[in-house]
N, CA, C and O atoms as a DFTB+ gen file, in Angstrom:
592 C
 N C O
     1  1      63.908      31.136     165.822
     2  2      62.792      31.678     165.602
     3  2      61.485      31.400     166.412
     4  3      61.156      30.234     166.624
     5  1      60.875      32.248     166.783
     6  2      59.926      31.987     167.718
     7  2      58.842      31.300     167.344
     8  3      58.330      31.757     166.322
     9  1      58.133      30.065     167.950
    10  2      57.155      29.621     167.402
    11  2      55.804      29.783     168.058
    12  3      55.825      29.800     169.289
    13  1      54.526      29.917     167.407
    14  2      53.845      30.383     167.840
    15  2      52.537      29.323     167.866
    16  3      51.905      29.010     166.857
    17  1      52.308      28.920     168.992
    18  2      51.386      27.411     169.652
    19  2      49.638      28.090     169.499
    20  3      49.191      28.960     170.246
    21  1      49.034      27.578     168.604
    22  2      47.693      27.920     168.239
    23  2      46.826      26.914     168.999
    24  3      47.155      25.731     169.087
    25  1      45.648      27.438     169.577
    26  2      44.403      26.434     170.572
    27  2      44.119      25.450     169.178
    28  3      44.776      25.296     168.148
    29  1      42.904      24.902     169.627
    30  2      42.173      23.802     168.579
    31  2      41.062      24.793     167.750
    32  3      40.265      24.480     166.866
    33  1      41.284      25.904     168.287
    34  2      40.145      27.053     167.616
    35  2      40.572      27.606     166.735
    36  3      39.812      28.104     165.904
    37  1      42.084      27.712     166.611
    38  2      42.793      28.481     165.580
    39  2      43.583      29.982     166.026
    40  3      44.436      30.680     165.478
    41  1      42.839      30.062     167.273
    42  2      43.298      31.150     167.986
    43  2      44.521      31.132     168.409
    44  3      45.017      30.006     168.454
    45  1      45.456      32.361     168.873
    46  2      46.742      32.036     169.280
    47  2      46.553      31.335     170.943
    48  3      45.630      31.842     171.580
    49  1      47.091      30.591     171.425
    50  2      47.400      30.120     172.719
    51  2      47.533      31.276     173.734
    52  3      48.451      32.062     173.499
    53  1      46.673      31.542     174.965
    54  2      46.784      32.102     175.800
    55  2      48.229      32.155     176.487
    56  3      48.921      31.137     176.496
    57  1      48.718      33.450     177.109
    58  2      50.236      33.679     177.344
    59  2      49.899      33.679     178.873
    60  3      48.780      34.101     179.162
    61  1      50.671      33.287     179.837
    62  2      50.731      33.457     181.542
    63  2      51.435      34.857     181.642
    64  3      52.650      35.053     181.655
    65  1      50.613      35.624     181.698
    66  2      50.697      37.360     182.044
    67  2      51.695      37.311     183.328
    68  3      52.608      38.136     183.366
    69  1      51.568      36.511     184.220
    70  2      52.254      36.425     185.527
    71  2      53.538      36.019     185.281
    72  3      54.450      36.729     185.703
    73  1      53.802      34.945     184.638
    74  2      54.866      34.387     184.452
    75  2      56.090      35.363     183.335
    76  3      57.320      35.344     183.361
    77  1      55.173      36.123     182.455
    78  2      55.686      36.942     181.467
    79  2      56.175      38.166     182.440
    80  3      57.391      38.314     182.557
    81  1      55.327      39.020     183.119
    82  2      55.848      40.028     183.842
    83  2      57.152      39.694     184.936
    84  3      58.140      40.395     185.154
    85  1      56.839      38.575     185.439
    86  2      58.064      37.766     186.340
    87  2      59.482      37.880     185.511
    88  3      60.439      38.527     185.937
    89  1      59.481      37.351     184.595
    90  2      60.533      37.308     183.841
    91  2      60.918      38.863     183.359
    92  3      62.058      39.324     183.431
    93  1      59.820      39.541     182.884
    94  2      60.581      40.713     182.586
    95  2      60.799      41.633     184.087
    96  3      61.386      42.686     183.840
    97  1      60.558      41.515     185.140
    98  2      61.124      41.944     186.118
    99  2      62.189      41.466     186.693
   100  3      62.736      42.053     187.626
   101  1      62.610      40.339     186.201
   102  2      64.104      39.401     186.324
   103  2      64.995      40.024     185.093
   104  3      66.181      39.694     185.103
   105  1      64.573      40.855     184.072
   106  2      65.317      41.560     183.059
   107  2      65.681      40.381     182.360
   108  3      66.886      40.205     182.179
   109  1      64.593      39.240     181.782
   110  2      65.055      38.208     181.446
   111  2      63.671      38.487     180.092
   112  3      62.734      39.274     180.229
   113  1      63.891      37.713     179.020
   114  2      63.047      37.413     178.016
   115  2      61.554      36.926     178.536
   116  3      61.525      35.851     179.135
   117  1      60.312      37.641     178.347
   118  2      59.391      37.168     178.872
   119  2      58.798      35.758     178.123
   120  3      58.251      35.011     178.935
   121  1      58.803      35.494     177.380
   122  2      58.911      34.166     176.381
   123  2      59.473      33.039     176.935
   124  3      58.763      32.058     177.155
   125  1      60.805      33.041     177.227
   126  2      61.238      32.026     177.639
   127  2      62.433      32.054     178.919
   128  3      63.372      31.280     179.106
   129  1      62.005      33.244     179.693
   130  2      62.927      33.351     180.813
   131  2      64.237      33.269     180.904
   132  3      64.733      33.600     181.981
   133  1      65.014      32.871     179.948
   134  2      66.274      32.678     179.718
   135  2      67.160      33.607     179.114
   136  3      68.177      33.805     179.779
   137  1      67.064      34.298     177.940
   138  2      67.620      35.589     177.368
   139  2      67.199      36.954     177.986
   140  3      66.148      37.488     178.341
   141  1      68.640      37.289     177.939
   142  2      68.726      38.949     178.732
   143  2      67.552      39.552     178.111
   144  3      67.166      39.048     177.057
   145  1      66.842      40.675     178.657
   146  2      65.847      41.664     177.922
   147  2      66.786      42.613     177.560
   148  3      66.609      42.961     176.392
   149  1      67.643      43.127     178.057
   150  2      68.463      44.492     177.892
   151  2      69.658      44.809     177.369
   152  3      70.422      44.728     178.330
   153  1      70.164      45.063     176.599
   154  2      71.273      45.270     175.791
   155  2      72.202      46.561     176.276
   156  3      73.397      46.686     176.010
   157  1      71.387      47.505     177.055
   158  2      71.801      48.718     177.687
   159  2      70.797      48.901     178.704
   160  3      69.913      48.066     178.898
   161  1      70.929      50.160     179.475
   162  2      70.401      50.103     180.613
   163  2      68.792      49.980     180.516
   164  3      68.058      49.300     181.235
   165  1      68.385      50.950     179.266
   166  2      67.120      51.104     179.186
   167  2      66.565      50.581     177.562
   168  3      65.505      50.830     176.988
   169  1      67.812      49.728     177.100
   170  2      67.496      49.347     175.522
   171  2      67.306      47.970     175.208
   172  3      68.215      47.140     175.189
   173  1      66.024      47.728     174.945
   174  2      65.853      46.042     174.703
   175  2      66.431      45.708     173.814
   176  3      66.916      46.551     173.059
   177  1      66.580      44.387     173.591
   178  2      67.271      43.491     172.676
   179  2      66.308      43.736     171.561
   180  3      65.249      44.337     171.744
   181  1      66.777      43.152     170.130
   182  2      65.847      43.370     169.330
   183  2      65.451      41.862     169.330
   184  3      64.354      41.870     168.771
   185  1      65.677      40.892     169.574
   186  2      65.306      39.353     169.674
   187  2      66.085      38.602     170.614
   188  3      67.312      38.629     170.515
   189  1      65.434      37.831     171.655
   190  2      66.064      37.546     172.344
   191  2      66.768      36.039     172.042
   192  3      66.212      35.258     171.270
   193  1      67.997      35.706     172.695
   194  2      69.693      35.394     171.949
   195  2      68.968      33.922     172.179
   196  3      69.028      33.105     171.260
   197  1      68.204      33.552     173.550
   198  2      67.914      32.274     173.514
   199  2      66.753      31.603     172.969
   200  3      66.866      30.380     172.884
   201  1      65.562      32.164     172.545
   202  2      64.614      31.297     172.129
   203  2      64.166      32.234     170.664
   204  3      63.266      31.751     169.977
   205  1      64.738      33.424     170.258
   206  2      64.611      34.071     169.142
   207  2      63.529      35.131     169.175
   208  3      63.656      36.063     168.381
   209  1      62.435      35.115     170.023
   210  2      61.367      35.829     170.245
   211  2      61.572      37.289     170.120
   212  3      62.273      37.861     170.955
   213  1      60.854      38.141     168.854
   214  2      61.219      39.477     168.397
   215  2      60.763      40.193     169.750
   216  3      59.933      39.796     170.567
   217  1      61.469      41.261     169.761
   218  2      61.144      42.018     171.280
   219  2      61.486      43.781     170.733
   220  3      61.281      44.803     171.387
   221  1      62.024      43.665     169.419
   222  2      62.235      45.228     168.833
   223  2      60.654      45.801     168.904
   224  3      60.547      47.022     168.783
   225  1      59.858      45.303     169.023
   226  2      58.328      46.456     168.466
   227  2      57.852      46.543     169.988
   228  3      56.677      46.864     170.162
   229  1      58.653      46.286     171.113
   230  2      57.861      46.625     172.055
   231  2      57.770      48.347     172.325
   232  3      58.653      49.169     172.080
   233  1      56.480      48.579     172.879
   234  2      56.806      50.384     173.313
   235  2      56.338      50.777     174.777
   236  3      55.147      51.024     174.963
   237  1      57.174      50.834     175.734
   238  2      57.076      50.614     177.080
   239  2      57.076      52.351     177.210
   240  3      56.606      52.806     178.253
   241  1      57.545      53.228     176.270
   242  2      57.121      54.597     176.248
   243  2      57.471      55.029     177.916
   244  3      58.523      54.791     178.508
   245  1      56.399      55.648     178.395
   246  2      56.418      56.397     179.445
   247  2      55.675      56.055     180.582
   248  3      55.373      56.948     181.374
   249  1      55.230      54.542     180.843
   250  2      54.494      53.810     181.697
   251  2      55.830      53.518     182.790
   252  3      55.687      53.675     184.003
   253  1      56.967      53.131     182.254
   254  2      57.783      52.684     183.396
   255  2      58.234      53.647     184.387
   256  3      58.361      53.215     185.533
   257  1      58.536      55.034     184.135
   258  2      58.881      55.828     184.725
   259  2      57.793      56.536     185.817
   260  3      58.246      57.221     186.734
   261  1      56.566      56.364     185.693
   262  2      55.434      56.502     186.336
   263  2      55.087      55.473     187.133
   264  3      54.377      55.895     188.046
   265  1      55.271      54.299     187.198
   266  2      55.217      53.386     188.017
   267  2      56.429      53.236     189.065
   268  3      56.402      52.599     190.118
   269  1      57.736      54.139     188.407
   270  2      58.546      54.088     189.600
   271  2      58.539      55.300     190.331
   272  3      58.966      55.337     191.485
   273  1      57.974      56.542     189.607
   274  2      57.898      57.830     190.502
   275  2      56.201      57.212     191.749
   276  3      56.099      57.547     192.929
   277  1      55.498      56.609     191.234
   278  2      54.845      56.278     192.186
   279  2      55.186      55.283     193.128
   280  3      54.577      55.342     194.196
   281  1      56.130      54.259     192.963
   282  2      56.776      53.504     194.087
   283  2      57.563      53.931     194.843
   284  3      57.437      53.568     196.013
   285  1      58.687      54.866     194.494
   286  2      59.580      55.655     194.901
   287  2      58.863      56.825     195.871
   288  3      59.103      56.934     197.073
   289  1      58.059      57.568     195.215
   290  2      57.093      58.572     196.248
   291  2      56.475      57.786     197.449
   292  3      56.558      58.257     198.583
   293  1      56.016      56.900     197.273
   294  2      55.349      56.257     198.503
   295  2      56.198      56.173     199.398
   296  3      56.022      56.716     200.488
   297  1      57.471      55.351     199.052
   298  2      58.308      55.052     199.772
   299  2      59.052      56.287     200.769
   300  3      59.088      56.471     201.986
   301  1      59.506      56.875     199.806
   302  2      60.247      58.405     200.227
   303  2      59.255      59.222     201.210
   304  3      59.463      59.516     202.387
   305  1      58.250      59.478     200.505
   306  2      57.225      60.154     201.500
   307  2      56.847      59.621     202.809
   308  3      56.784      60.232     203.876
   309  1      56.598      58.353     202.559
   310  2      56.166      57.372     204.175
   311  2      57.379      57.683     204.824
   312  3      57.339      58.168     205.955
   313  1      58.677      57.424     204.138
   314  2      59.659      57.630     205.480
   315  2      59.686      59.055     205.571
   316  3      59.524      59.351     206.755
   317  1      59.820      60.096     204.841
   318  2      59.719      61.342     205.656
   319  2      59.018      61.691     207.018
   320  3      59.364      62.274     208.045
   321  1      57.679      60.967     206.485
   322  2      56.535      61.337     207.624
   323  2      56.894      60.813     208.719
   324  3      56.887      61.568     209.691
   325  1      57.252      59.603     208.897
   326  2      57.851      58.449     210.116
   327  2      58.895      58.973     210.226
   328  3      59.273      58.331     211.206
   329  1      59.907      59.808     209.962
   330  2      60.876      60.205     210.378
   331  2      61.088      61.534     211.189
   332  3      61.960      61.777     212.023
   333  1      60.007      62.378     210.705
   334  2      59.572      63.754     211.356
   335  2      58.764      63.345     212.559
   336  3      58.721      64.105     213.527
   337  1      58.043      62.058     212.567
   338  2      57.149      61.927     213.652
   339  2      57.736      60.943     214.847
   340  3      57.200      60.745     215.937
   341  1      59.095      60.325     214.315
   342  2      59.186      59.288     215.557
   343  2      61.044      59.621     215.852
   344  3      61.643      59.137     216.813
   345  1      61.635      60.435     214.910
   346  2      62.838      60.381     215.624
   347  2      63.458      62.125     215.236
   348  3      62.806      62.965     214.616
   349  1      64.452      62.261     215.637
   350  2      65.172      63.415     215.962
   351  2      66.363      63.912     214.778
   352  3      67.279      64.721     214.925
   353  1      66.079      63.320     213.884
   354  2      67.255      63.653     212.940
   355  2      67.381      65.083     212.409
   356  3      66.384      65.679     212.001
   357  1      68.639      65.654     212.411
   358  2      69.033      66.843     211.964
   359  2      68.361      67.224     210.319
   360  3      68.365      66.404     209.400
   361  1      68.004      68.132     210.249
   362  2      67.971      68.865     208.870
   363  2      68.883      68.291     207.668
   364  3      68.686      67.869     206.528
   365  1      69.891      68.481     208.453
   366  2      71.078      67.986     207.269
   367  2      71.218      67.033     206.851
   368  3      71.451      66.885     205.652
   369  1      71.095      65.729     207.967
   370  2      70.959      64.450     207.580
   371  2      69.655      64.207     206.920
   372  3      69.656      63.207     206.202
   373  1      68.796      64.717     206.967
   374  2      67.377      64.312     206.214
   375  2      67.807      65.088     204.716
   376  3      67.534      64.409     203.727
   377  1      68.289      66.098     204.515
   378  2      68.637      66.488     203.255
   379  2      69.618      66.005     202.302
   380  3      69.621      66.293     201.106
   381  1      70.691      65.042     203.065
   382  2      71.241      64.019     202.296
   383  2      70.658      62.971     202.309
   384  3      71.119      62.258     201.417
   385  1      69.787      62.430     202.913
   386  2      69.353      60.821     202.985
   387  2      68.061      60.781     201.750
   388  3      67.983      59.854     200.944
   389  1      67.098      61.943     201.772
   390  2      65.930      61.665     201.181
   391  2      66.116      61.826     199.494
   392  3      65.576      61.134     198.632
   393  1      66.907      62.783     199.336
   394  2      67.391      62.913     197.720
   395  2      67.722      61.656     197.469
   396  3      67.158      60.861     196.717
   397  1      69.232      61.422     198.530
   398  2      70.029      60.353     197.655
   399  2      69.055      58.675     197.526
   400  3      69.255      57.801     196.682
   401  1      68.136      58.656     198.525
   402  2      67.379      57.584     198.657
   403  2      66.503      57.558     197.362
   404  3      66.532      56.514     196.710
   405  1      65.649      58.695     196.874
   406  2      65.214      58.561     195.911
   407  2      65.924      58.450     194.726
   408  3      65.498      57.587     193.959
   409  1      66.870      59.072     194.374
   410  2      67.999      58.515     193.172
   411  2      68.172      57.036     192.953
   412  3      67.917      56.375     191.946
   413  1      68.683      56.646     194.160
   414  2      69.197      55.314     193.850
   415  2      67.625      54.187     194.178
   416  3      67.652      53.062     193.678
   417  1      67.083      54.371     194.539
   418  2      65.644      53.555     194.109
   419  2      65.343      53.797     193.063
   420  3      65.182      52.800     192.359
   421  1      65.124      55.059     192.438
   422  2      64.885      55.112     190.996
   423  2      65.542      54.483     189.952
   424  3      64.909      54.047     188.990
   425  1      66.903      54.377     190.051
   426  2      67.778      53.812     189.126
   427  2      67.935      52.475     189.334
   428  3      68.370      51.831     188.379
   429  1      67.631      51.763     190.586
   430  2      67.958      50.718     190.864
   431  2      66.413      49.627     190.451
   432  3      66.423      48.423     190.195
   433  1      65.154      50.610     190.514
   434  2      63.646      49.887     190.046
   435  2      63.431      50.312     188.438
   436  3      62.633      49.534     187.915
   437  1      63.937      51.360     187.488
   438  2      63.649      51.771     186.611
   439  2      63.694      50.252     185.462
   440  3      62.753      49.739     184.856
   441  1      65.108      49.863     185.489
   442  2      65.031      48.769     184.562
   443  2      64.114      47.279     184.959
   444  3      63.500      46.637     184.106
   445  1      64.160      47.030     185.951
   446  2      62.644      45.758     186.498
   447  2      61.523      46.545     185.861
   448  3      60.906      46.094     184.896
   449  1      61.380      47.182     186.153
   450  2      60.010      48.004     186.121
   451  2      59.461      48.174     184.097
   452  3      58.369      48.187     183.529
   453  1      60.741      48.263     183.674
   454  2      60.490      48.322     182.339
   455  2      60.457      46.956     181.638
   456  3      59.882      46.667     180.589
   457  1      61.129      46.250     182.368
   458  2      61.203      44.706     181.930
   459  2      59.797      44.387     181.961
   460  3      59.228      44.161     180.893
   461  1      59.035      44.331     183.278
   462  2      58.203      44.047     183.990
   463  2      56.783      44.625     182.636
   464  3      55.991      43.825     182.137
   465  1      56.806      45.840     182.379
   466  2      55.789      46.516     180.913
   467  2      56.279      45.615     179.860
   468  3      55.485      44.903     179.246
   469  1      57.233      45.607     179.674
   470  2      57.500      44.734     177.977
   471  2      56.995      43.284     178.263
   472  3      56.404      42.707     177.351
   473  1      57.197      42.598     179.554
   474  2      56.540      41.489     179.605
   475  2      55.095      41.130     179.730
   476  3      54.609      40.020     179.515
   477  1      54.450      42.255     180.121
   478  2      53.072      42.245     180.018
   479  2      52.467      42.698     178.706
   480  3      51.312      42.367     178.439
   481  1      53.190      43.446     177.863
   482  2      52.845      43.575     176.539
   483  2      52.999      42.647     175.798
   484  3      52.188      42.452     174.892
   485  1      54.153      41.779     176.002
   486  2      54.353      40.396     175.535
   487  2      52.877      39.506     175.708
   488  3      52.182      38.952     174.857
   489  1      52.766      39.597     176.816
   490  2      51.590      38.419     177.413
   491  2      50.278      38.696     176.585
   492  3      49.714      37.853     175.888
   493  1      49.932      39.816     176.739
   494  2      48.586      40.556     175.891
   495  2      48.586      40.545     174.539
   496  3      47.586      40.515     173.822
   497  1      50.005      40.575     174.109
   498  2      50.008      40.869     172.500
   499  2      49.901      42.343     172.055
   500  3      49.472      42.742     170.972
   501  1      50.265      42.922     172.859
   502  2      50.414      44.490     172.338
   503  2      51.368      44.867     171.358
   504  3      52.336      44.113     171.261
   505  1      51.320      45.990     170.506
   506  2      52.173      46.466     169.805
   507  2      52.804      45.464     169.072
   508  3      54.035      45.482     169.076
   509  1      52.175      44.513     168.385
   510  2      52.993      43.624     167.271
   511  2      53.355      42.420     168.142
   512  3      53.742      41.488     167.438
   513  1      53.354      42.216     169.103
   514  2      53.510      41.249     169.970
   515  2      52.953      40.008     169.538
   516  3      53.456      38.914     169.792
   517  1      51.772      40.216     168.796
   518  2      50.670      38.536     168.383
   519  2      51.278      38.617     167.300
   520  3      50.428      38.088     166.583
   521  1      52.270      38.929     166.487
   522  2      52.370      38.356     165.243
   523  2      51.885      39.104     164.090
   524  3      52.352      38.863     162.977
   525  1      50.872      40.106     164.284
   526  2      50.300      40.789     163.215
   527  2      51.059      42.117     163.862
   528  3      51.407      42.397     165.009
   529  1      51.197      43.154     161.928
   530  2      52.069      44.450     162.616
   531  2      51.106      45.207     163.329
   532  3      49.907      44.991     163.151
   533  1      51.449      45.945     164.003
   534  2      50.878      47.180     165.326
   535  2      50.015      48.037     164.320
   536  3      50.539      48.275     163.232
   537  1      48.784      48.513     164.559
   538  2      48.371      49.626     163.996
   539  2      48.681      50.676     164.119
   540  3      49.314      50.932     165.143
   541  1      48.460      51.531     163.375
   542  2      49.135      53.040     162.912
   543  2      48.553      53.687     164.392
   544  3      47.622      52.965     164.749
   545  1      48.729      54.550     165.159
   546  2      48.216      55.255     166.310
   547  2      47.537      56.550     165.721
   548  3      46.606      56.955     166.416
   549  1      47.781      57.220     164.686
   550  2      47.137      57.972     164.238
   551  2      46.655      57.636     162.543
   552  3      47.377      56.990     161.783
   553  1      45.369      58.183     162.161
   554  2      45.151      58.114     160.936
   555  2      45.090      59.276     160.182
   556  3      44.446      60.278     160.494
   557  1      45.883      59.108     159.015
   558  2      45.568      60.792     158.168
   559  2      44.458      61.304     158.109
   560  3      43.475      60.573     157.983
   561  1      44.341      62.516     158.177
   562  2      43.097      63.206     158.244
   563  2      42.705      63.381     156.519
   564  3      43.489      63.770     155.653
   565  1      41.523      63.045     156.359
   566  2      40.943      63.206     154.970
   567  2      41.557      64.342     154.450
   568  3      42.105      65.173     155.174
   569  1      41.491      64.437     153.085
   570  2      41.638      65.535     152.663
   571  2      40.402      66.506     152.581
   572  3      39.261      66.064     152.449
   573  1      40.671      67.789     152.662
   574  2      39.942      68.584     152.825
   575  2      38.838      68.687     151.475
   576  3      39.428      68.470     150.417
   577  1      37.805      68.889     151.361
   578  2      36.666      69.149     150.310
   579  2      36.783      70.066     149.917
   580  3      36.782      70.956     150.768
   581  1      36.930      70.450     148.691
   582  2      36.935      72.004     147.974
   583  2      35.488      71.868     147.564
   584  3      34.964      70.800     147.247
   585  1      34.743      73.329     147.604
   586  2      33.415      73.211     147.036
   587  2      33.816      74.744     146.350
   588  3      34.638      75.545     146.794
   589  1      33.145      74.853     145.388
   590  2      33.602      75.874     144.216
   591  2      31.990      76.258     144.008
   592  3      31.656      77.080     143.156
């Protein structure tokens, strides 16, 4: 079970976001850095096996793919531009190289980036990582008032 340390004012102690993101990028628990963060390629564990920190309420959603697309896009587009300017590569070679590099980089970066996002969420206590239940994203609409 995770122990939450409180400061003298009664508020939860600050968490080091740099360490939490670094642990997440290494696919480790953002709290202790020892337990594995994923049980599948992109499926996080429910709780850390080493320290017991609950991780089931993480909500990385669409941010990791956007970050990966940005990183891979900069690498591949920059490579294409440099290859066009400074090399005599055939079109066939480029048609094999750039799509393959795009797929490989995307697969290699997706899990660490998702771990980093989970680490950031843990560090800033988003989506239930602060000990309180996450607030609902949408409140139900009030019932329409009928006038007669």
